[in-house]
Residue frames relative to the residue before (quaternion, step in Angstrom):
aa qw qx qy qz dx dy dz
M 1.0000 0.0000 0.0000 0.0000 0.00 0.00 0.00
P 0.4841 -0.6782 0.4656 0.2983 3.62 -0.79 0.96
K 0.3975 -0.6925 0.5591 0.2232 3.47 -1.26 0.68
L 0.3607 -0.7050 0.5653 0.2307 3.65 -1.11 0.67
I 0.1635 -0.7592 0.6277 0.0531 3.55 -0.81 1.11
V 0.0334 0.8122 -0.5797 0.0557 3.63 -0.52 1.16
P 0.3377 -0.7351 0.5522 0.2016 3.58 -0.61 1.15
D 0.6435 -0.5570 0.3534 0.3884 3.61 -1.13 0.58
D 0.6496 0.5227 -0.3381 0.4365 3.63 0.93 -0.72
V 0.6526 0.4867 -0.3009 0.4967 3.61 1.09 -0.73
A 0.6255 0.5052 -0.3441 0.4849 3.60 0.98 -0.68
A 0.6511 0.4913 -0.3350 0.4717 3.65 0.92 -0.73
C 0.6096 0.5509 -0.3398 0.4577 3.58 1.08 -0.71
I 0.6647 0.4983 -0.2954 0.4718 3.61 0.91 -0.95
R 0.6549 0.5317 -0.3124 0.4368 3.60 0.94 -0.91
N 0.7119 0.4416 -0.2535 0.4837 3.64 1.13 -0.68
L 0.4986 0.6550 -0.4561 0.3381 3.62 1.10 0.02
H 0.6492 -0.4674 0.4349 0.4134 3.55 -1.34 0.35
P 0.5853 -0.6060 0.3965 0.3646 3.70 -0.89 0.78
H 0.6477 0.5304 -0.3308 0.4355 3.63 0.94 -0.80
L 0.6749 0.4813 -0.2566 0.4971 3.49 1.02 -1.05
K 0.6193 0.5574 -0.3432 0.4336 3.64 0.97 -0.81
K 0.6379 0.5118 -0.3241 0.4755 3.57 1.05 -0.86
K 0.6421 0.5329 -0.3207 0.4481 3.59 0.92 -0.82
V 0.6509 0.5204 -0.3030 0.4622 3.53 0.96 -1.04
R 0.6772 0.4893 -0.3146 0.4506 3.63 0.80 -0.94
S 0.6278 0.5158 -0.3333 0.4782 3.56 1.00 -0.76
S 0.6546 0.5259 -0.3038 0.4502 3.55 0.94 -0.85
L 0.6368 0.5453 -0.3150 0.4449 3.53 1.06 -0.86
K 0.6290 0.5139 -0.3254 0.4841 3.56 1.12 -0.78
Y 0.6412 0.5226 -0.3224 0.4601 3.54 0.94 -0.82
I 0.6409 0.5272 -0.3187 0.4579 3.61 1.00 -0.83
L 0.6455 0.5254 -0.2917 0.4713 3.56 1.07 -0.88
D 0.6491 0.4808 -0.3267 0.4906 3.63 1.09 -0.60
D 0.7884 0.0581 -0.0184 0.6121 3.60 1.02 -0.76
T 0.2578 -0.8200 0.4932 0.1341 3.53 -0.02 1.42
H 0.7019 0.4558 -0.2856 0.4670 3.62 1.14 -0.36
A 0.3291 0.7879 -0.4654 0.2330 3.53 1.30 0.33
G 0.7000 0.4737 -0.2744 0.4587 3.58 1.06 -0.62
K 0.5707 -0.5920 0.4436 0.3564 3.54 -1.21 0.54
A 0.4314 -0.6799 0.5338 0.2583 3.60 -1.03 0.97
L 0.3219 -0.7546 0.5401 0.1876 3.51 -0.91 1.04
L 0.3710 -0.7549 0.5121 0.1739 3.56 -1.29 0.44
D 0.7858 0.3633 -0.2347 0.4421 3.57 -1.33 -0.09
E 0.8498 -0.0519 0.0459 0.5225 3.61 -0.83 -0.99
L 0.7317 0.4061 -0.2170 0.5026 3.59 1.17 -0.50
A 0.2788 0.7651 -0.5244 0.2486 3.55 1.18 0.58
G 0.7171 0.3721 -0.3252 0.4915 3.56 -0.93 0.94
F 0.6740 0.4171 -0.2803 0.5414 3.57 1.26 -0.19
R 0.2445 -0.7565 0.5912 0.1354 3.55 -1.33 0.47
S 0.2231 -0.7624 0.5950 0.1222 3.59 -1.18 0.61
F 0.0847 -0.7913 0.6051 0.0244 3.52 -0.90 1.01
R 0.3962 -0.7662 0.4724 0.1810 3.58 -0.73 1.15
V 0.0408 0.7494 -0.6593 0.0454 3.62 -0.97 0.97
S 0.7865 -0.1797 0.0945 0.5833 3.61 -0.09 1.22
R 0.8017 -0.1954 0.2023 0.5274 3.55 -0.76 -1.16
F 0.6351 0.5572 -0.2973 0.4447 3.53 1.30 -0.28
R 0.1820 -0.7537 0.6111 0.1594 3.61 -1.27 0.32
I 0.2318 -0.7057 0.6461 0.1754 3.46 -1.18 0.68
I 0.1425 -0.7779 0.6091 0.0604 3.55 -0.79 1.18
Y 0.0792 0.8033 -0.5784 0.1174 3.54 -0.79 1.06
R 0.1679 -0.7501 0.6190 0.1610 3.52 -1.34 0.07
I 0.4414 -0.6639 0.5543 0.2390 3.45 -1.33 0.57
T 0.2881 -0.7867 0.5161 0.1779 3.65 -0.52 1.19
A 0.7243 -0.4373 0.3155 0.4297 3.57 -1.32 0.08
K 0.6849 0.4511 -0.2866 0.4953 3.58 1.13 -0.55
N 0.5028 -0.6753 0.3798 0.3833 3.58 1.37 0.16
D 0.3972 0.6768 -0.4976 0.3695 3.53 1.21 0.63
V 0.3937 -0.6890 0.5535 0.2528 3.65 -1.27 0.28
E 0.1128 -0.7868 0.6065 0.0189 3.52 -0.68 1.21
L 0.3271 -0.7339 0.5690 0.1749 3.59 -0.70 1.12
I 0.1887 -0.7793 0.5877 0.1083 3.51 -0.95 0.89
A 0.7841 -0.2000 0.1379 0.5711 3.66 0.92 -0.79
I 0.1174 -0.7453 0.6487 0.0998 3.46 -1.27 0.43
G 0.3123 0.7487 -0.5410 0.2219 3.61 -0.87 0.92
P 0.7211 -0.4229 0.3288 0.4395 3.58 -1.38 -0.05
R 0.6216 -0.5818 0.3927 0.3478 3.50 -1.03 0.75
E 0.6201 0.6058 -0.3336 0.3705 3.58 0.98 -0.80
S 0.8272 0.2048 -0.0731 0.5181 3.56 1.04 -0.78
I 0.5207 0.7033 -0.4063 0.2631 3.59 1.17 -0.40
Y 0.6480 0.5268 -0.3480 0.4261 3.68 0.96 -0.55
E 0.6335 0.4943 -0.3193 0.5024 3.54 1.04 -0.73
E 0.6480 0.5122 -0.3149 0.4675 3.56 0.96 -0.85
T 0.6334 0.5305 -0.3324 0.4549 3.62 0.93 -0.78
Y 0.6307 0.5382 -0.3101 0.4652 3.52 0.95 -1.00
R 0.6527 0.5328 -0.2885 0.4549 3.57 0.96 -0.99
I 0.6492 0.5390 -0.2926 0.4499 3.56 1.01 -0.99
I 0.7268 0.4313 -0.2565 0.4689 3.61 0.76 -1.13
R 0.6291 0.5532 -0.3378 0.4292 3.59 1.04 -0.63
N 0.7236 0.4331 -0.2338 0.4839 3.59 1.10 -0.71
R 0.4851 0.6370 -0.4633 0.3799 3.63 1.22 0.01
P 0.5317 -0.6269 0.4679 0.3247 3.56 -1.21 0.67
C-alpha cells in the first residue's frame, strides 16, 4: 500500500478546515491511497501532478518513484492551481 507524504503546511491547512470538509478530505485521501490514479492528470506547467475533487476544494498530489502519494496543496478550485504553480516554482 502506498504511503501518504504530507508536508507540514498542508497538514496545517487540513487541521484548519471546517470539520465537515475535513472529514471529506480525509475520506478522499483514503480513496486516493487505494487508487493513486483516481485524480485527474494535470497538464502544461503542472504536468506530473494530479487533482482530486472534494466539493469546491481540490487535492493536488503527485505519485513518487516509490509509488507513494505526496500531497502538494489543498484549497478552493478558484485559486489552487495558481498556488500549486507558485509552490513548485519556489522549491529548490
